[in-house]
C-alpha positions in Angstrom: -169.7 131.0 26.5 -170.8 133.1 23.5 -170.2 132.2 19.9 -170.1 135.3 17.6 -170.3 135.1 13.8 -170.7 137.6 11.0 -171.4 137.4 7.3 -172.7 139.0 4.2 -176.0 138.0 2.6 -175.8 138.9 -1.1 -178.7 140.0 -3.4 -179.4 138.4 -6.7 -181.1 139.2 -10.0 -183.0 136.8 -12.3 -181.2 137.4 -15.6 -184.3 135.7 -17.1 -187.3 134.1 -15.5 -189.4 131.7 -17.6 -192.4 129.7 -16.4 -192.4 126.1 -17.7 -195.4 124.7 -15.9 -197.4 124.4 -12.7 -197.3 121.5 -10.2 -200.3 119.9 -8.7 -199.7 121.7 -5.4 -200.0 125.0 -7.2 -196.3 126.0 -7.3 -195.0 127.2 -10.6 -192.0 125.6 -12.2 -189.4 127.9 -13.6 -186.3 128.2 -15.8 -184.0 131.0 -14.6 -180.5 132.2 -14.4 -179.7 133.6 -10.9 -176.7 136.0 -10.7 -175.5 137.0 -7.2 -174.6 140.6 -6.7 -172.0 142.5 -4.7 -174.9 144.3 -3.0 -175.4 142.6 0.3 -176.9 142.7 3.8 -174.7 142.4 6.8 -175.5 139.9 9.6 -174.0 139.3 13.0 -175.2 136.6 15.3 -174.4 135.7 18.9 -175.2 132.2 20.2 -175.4 131.4 23.9 -176.2 128.1 25.6 -179.8 127.9 26.9 -182.3 125.4 28.2 -184.8 126.4 25.6 -184.4 127.7 22.1 -185.0 131.4 21.6 -184.3 133.9 18.8 -184.2 137.7 18.9 -183.6 140.2 16.1 -182.4 143.8 15.9 -182.4 145.5 12.5 -181.8 149.0 11.1 -185.4 148.7 9.6 -187.7 148.8 12.6 -190.6 147.1 10.7 -188.4 144.0 10.2 -187.3 143.9 13.8 -191.0 143.9 14.8 -192.0 141.2 12.5 -192.7 137.8 14.0 -192.3 136.1 10.6 -188.9 137.4 9.6 -187.0 134.8 7.5 -183.8 135.3 9.4 -185.4 134.4 12.7 -187.4 131.6 11.1 -184.2 130.1 9.8 -182.6 130.1 13.2 -185.6 128.4 14.8 -185.9 125.9 12.0 -182.2 125.0 12.3 -182.5 124.3 16.0 -185.7 122.3 15.5 -184.2 120.1 12.8 -181.0 119.4 14.7 -182.6 119.2 18.2 -180.5 122.1 19.6 -181.3 124.7 22.2 -179.6 128.1 22.3 -180.3 131.8 22.8 -179.6 133.3 19.3 -179.4 137.1 18.9 -179.4 138.3 15.3 -178.3 141.8 14.2 -179.3 142.5 10.7 -178.2 145.5 8.7 -180.3 145.8 5.5 -178.9 147.2 2.3 -180.9 145.1 -0.1 -184.3 146.8 -0.8 -187.1 144.6 0.6 -190.0 143.2 -1.5 -188.2 144.0 -4.7 -187.4 140.6 -6.3 -183.8 140.7 -5.3 -183.9 137.8 -2.8 -182.8 139.8 0.3 -185.0 137.9 2.8 -184.1 134.5 1.3 -180.4 135.4 1.4 -180.6 136.5 5.0 -182.2 133.2 5.9 -179.6 131.1 4.1 -176.8 133.1 5.7 -178.2 132.5 9.1 -178.5 128.7 8.4 -174.8 128.7 7.3 -173.8 130.5 10.4 -175.8 128.1 12.7 -174.2 125.2 10.9 -170.7 126.6 11.4 -171.4 127.2 15.1 -172.8 123.7 15.6 -169.7 122.2 13.8 -171.9 119.6 12.1 -170.1 116.4 11.0 -173.0 114.1 10.0 -172.8 113.0 6.4 -176.5 113.9 5.9 -176.2 117.4 7.4 -175.8 119.3 4.0 -178.9 117.5 2.7 -180.9 118.4 5.8 -179.7 122.0 5.5 -181.0 122.2 2.0 -184.3 120.7 3.0 -184.7 123.4 5.8 -183.8 126.0 3.2 -186.5 124.9 0.8 -189.2 124.9 3.5 -188.3 128.6 4.2 -188.7 129.7 0.5 -188.0 128.7 -3.1 -185.0 131.0 -3.4 -183.3 130.1 -0.1 -181.4 127.0 -1.3 -179.6 129.1 -3.9 -178.2 131.4 -1.3 -176.6 128.5 0.7 -173.8 128.8 -1.9 -174.6 131.8 -4.1 -172.9 131.6 -7.5 -174.1 132.1 -11.1 -176.5 129.3 -11.7 -179.3 128.0 -13.8 -182.2 127.3 -11.4 -185.2 125.1 -12.4 -188.1 123.4 -10.7 -189.5 125.6 -7.9 -185.9 126.6 -7.1 -184.5 123.4 -5.7 -182.6 122.3 -8.8 -179.5 124.5 -9.0 -176.8 124.0 -11.6 -173.8 126.3 -11.2 -172.5 128.1 -14.4 -168.8 128.5 -14.0 -167.8 130.9 -16.8 -170.1 133.9 -16.6 -167.9 137.0 -16.1 -168.8 139.7 -13.6 -171.0 142.4 -15.2 -171.7 146.0 -14.1 -175.3 146.4 -13.1 -177.7 149.3 -12.1 -180.6 148.4 -9.9 -183.7 150.7 -9.8 -186.3 150.0 -7.2 -189.7 151.8 -7.0 -191.0 152.9 -3.5 -193.4 150.0 -3.0 -193.2 146.2 -2.3 -194.6 143.7 -4.8 -196.3 140.6 -3.5 -194.7 137.5 -5.2 -197.8 135.4 -4.4 -200.2 138.0 -5.9 -198.1 138.2 -9.1 -198.1 134.4 -9.6 -201.8 134.2 -8.9 -202.5 136.7 -11.7 -200.2 134.9 -14.2 -202.1 133.0 -16.8 -200.7 129.9 -18.7 -200.8 131.9 -21.9 -198.0 134.0 -20.4 -195.6 131.1 -19.9 -192.7 131.1 -22.3 -191.2 127.7 -21.5 -187.5 126.8 -21.3 -184.8 129.1 -22.5 -183.4 128.3 -25.9 -179.9 126.7 -25.9 -178.4 129.5 -28.0 -179.5 132.1 -25.4 -177.8 130.1 -22.7 -174.6 129.7 -24.7 -174.4 133.4 -25.4 -175.0 134.3 -21.7 -172.2 131.9 -20.7 -169.9 133.8 -23.0 -170.9 137.1 -21.2 -173.0 138.3 -24.2 -176.1 140.1 -23.2 -178.9 141.1 -25.5 -182.5 142.3 -24.9 -184.0 139.1 -26.3 -182.3 137.0 -23.7 -183.8 138.9 -20.7 -187.3 137.3 -20.7 -189.4 137.6 -17.5 -192.8 136.0 -17.7 -193.9 137.9 -14.5 -193.1 141.4 -15.9 -196.3 142.0 -17.8 -198.5 141.1 -14.8 -196.4 143.3 -12.5 -196.3 146.2 -14.9 -200.1 146.0 -15.3 -200.4 146.6 -11.6 -197.4 149.0 -11.2 -196.7 151.1 -14.3 -193.7 152.7 -12.5 -191.8 149.5 -13.3 -192.0 150.1 -17.0 -190.9 153.7 -16.5 -187.7 152.6 -14.6 -187.0 150.0 -17.2 -187.2 152.7 -19.9 -184.9 155.0 -18.0 -182.3 152.2 -17.8 -182.5 151.6 -21.5 -182.3 155.3 -22.3 -179.2 155.6 -20.0 -177.2 153.1 -22.1 -178.0 149.7 -20.7 -177.1 146.8 -23.1 -180.4 145.3 -21.9 -182.8 145.8 -19.0 -185.6 143.9 -17.3 -187.5 143.3 -14.1 -185.9 140.9 -11.5 -188.0 138.1 -10.0 -191.6 139.2 -9.3 -190.5 142.9 -9.1 -190.6 145.7 -8.6 -186.8 146.1 -9.0 -185.5 146.5 -12.5 -181.9 146.1 -13.6 -179.7 147.1 -16.5 -176.5 145.5 -17.7 -173.8 148.0 -18.7 -170.5 147.8 -20.6 -168.3 149.2 -17.8 -168.4 150.3 -14.2 -168.0 153.9 -15.2 -171.0 153.7 -17.5 -173.1 152.1 -14.8 -172.2 154.7 -12.2 -172.9 157.5 -14.6 -176.3 156.0 -15.6 -177.2 155.6 -11.9 -176.5 159.3 -11.3 -178.7 160.3 -14.2 -181.6 158.0 -13.2 -181.5 159.3 -9.6 -182.1 162.8 -11.0 -184.9 161.7 -13.4 -186.6 159.4 -10.9 -186.0 160.7 -7.4 -188.8 158.5 -6.1 -186.7 155.4 -6.8 -183.7 153.7 -5.0 -180.9 153.5 -7.6 -177.8 151.4 -6.9 -174.8 150.8 -9.1 -173.4 147.3 -8.3 -172.0 144.3 -10.1 -172.7 140.6 -10.5 -170.3 138.1 -8.8 -168.4 135.4 -10.6 -168.1 131.8 -9.4 -166.5 132.7 -6.1 -169.1 132.7 -3.4 -169.6 136.1 -1.6 -171.4 134.5 1.3 -168.6 134.8 3.8 -169.0 133.6 7.4 -166.4 134.6 10.0 
């Protein structure tokens, strides 16, 4: 018998990303607002009974298919290990989210696979959701958010997630330079003098009303990333010149995003930026509201 499931793994932006401290184990603690996007990868899995657990991956990006450390395959293996299951799992991953860009694509793929595996296993234990969240956190700090992606304030190292119910959908343009940025390297280069601490309450209150201003979009990692990759500053400037209400880098980069008044303005800006920065991948998309886009069927 073969169980087949398909789903969408959405991207996210960090509307702001503030560093509040560093734990004894070296991990930085953050204060951030995560907004899921309509931009998403597509995932299909087939699960067959087997004597030993095995996982295979096909992908439209050959370098990911060859990787032994892909987060989607790690998620399937970790799930079977945690719940003492054995199956032959085949994952077909169609990437639309640029990789290594600070948009959470790999983390979202992993979380979506975990949700698919949980649906296939028909878990009924009361502690199953908690175990699923623990697996997610071992895979990466952003993975727990994508188990149920909705606008949220995220603190700690990513494990404390507080949904924000009222943020309206916003038109967004994403501009991604043609290189990957190492999250670990950016955090290593960040000095305590660059930590901005928790977001002010009035910033959060305005964001919850759907009001966006440049002073709200703080990213403590941006200065470090821009020092290494000046193209990030250029793309941010192009978004601002193209009419964005505000623009900044997402996560550890190198993607930058701009928030626009309307879908038409966002699409027009994306067209102009593609002409002025042909080296970049430019995508007009939108944030999602409180209804999860992480569908499994």
